[in-house]
N, C-alpha and C positions, 0 to 999 in steps of 0.2 A: 544458573539459574539468568537465562536471557530474562531482562526485562526490572530485575530486583539490584539495588544498588545499597551496599553496606554502608554504615554510618558507624561511628563511634559508640560504644553504648553506654550511656548516662544516668543515672538511677531516675528511675519514673519512665523511662523513653523505651520505644520498641528497639530494639535491636536491627530494626530494616526498615527502611521504605519503601515502597511498592510504586511504580510508574509505569505507563503505560509504553509498550517501544514503537519507534516511531513507523509512521507506513511508508512506503516506498512505491514512487514509481517507477518502474522499468520499461525501457522501449528496446523491444528486439529488433536487432539489425544485423542482416546477414554477415556471414563473416565476424563477426563480434559477439555476439551471442546478447546478455542481457545487459544493458548499459542505462545508469542511474542519472536520472532526468531531475527526481526532486525527491525531497523527504524531508518530513516534519510530522508531529506533533499534535494531531485534530483538536486536542484541548487544549491547545494555546491559537488564540483567537487570528494572530495574526499568522501563524502556521498554514491554519487551517483555511485562511483565504486567499493563503499562495499556493495552496495545494488544489484549492477548487479552481483558482486561475489556469493553473499549469492541466488541470483535468479538462479543461475548456478547450485551452488551446491545443492540446494533442486530438480530442476529437474534430475541431475546426480543421486539422490539417488532413483529416480524412483516415484517420485511426479508429479502429476498433481497440477497446477495452474489457479486461476480463480478469476476475479476482479467484486465484487458485485457493479450493476448499478441500474438506478432506471429504471422501467422497465414500460411499458403503464397501465394509471389506476391504477398507486402506487404497481405494483404487484412486488414482490422481484426476479430480475433474476441476472444472471450473465454473465460472457464473458470467457472463455474460452483462456487462454494466454501461447504461446509456446515460448515466447522469452521477454526480456526484454522491448523492443523498439514498442512491441503490447502492453504494460501496457498506458491506457489511462491516460494524463498528469494530468486530476484532479481526478485521483485515491487516495483514501486516506488509502487504503488497499490492501493487494494481500494473499489470500489464499491457502495455500499449506494443499493438503490431499492425501492420499494413494489412489492407484487403486483399483478397486474392485477386491476381492479376486477370482480367479476362471475362469477370463475374459480371452480373447484371446486377 
């Protein structure tokens, strides 16, 4: 089970501890596929701040950002995000990619 860490059982304590999986920032690079550029737990202040800074750095470099989501009838879909606050709370990854060449 992803996101679940098992702990030894002691009397009166739960048998497992739940933890949110980290969010990963991935960059699409031609010939390389997805490259991990940052990872962290948004519930930890220092990780969240680092992720916010990296998000801004990628957008400032001219990249677009998208979050994969479950679509209707199992179709692969994604939503474009323009700020860190637009990332859904349950997202496990954000994919950065270059804008199309020759576009306006």
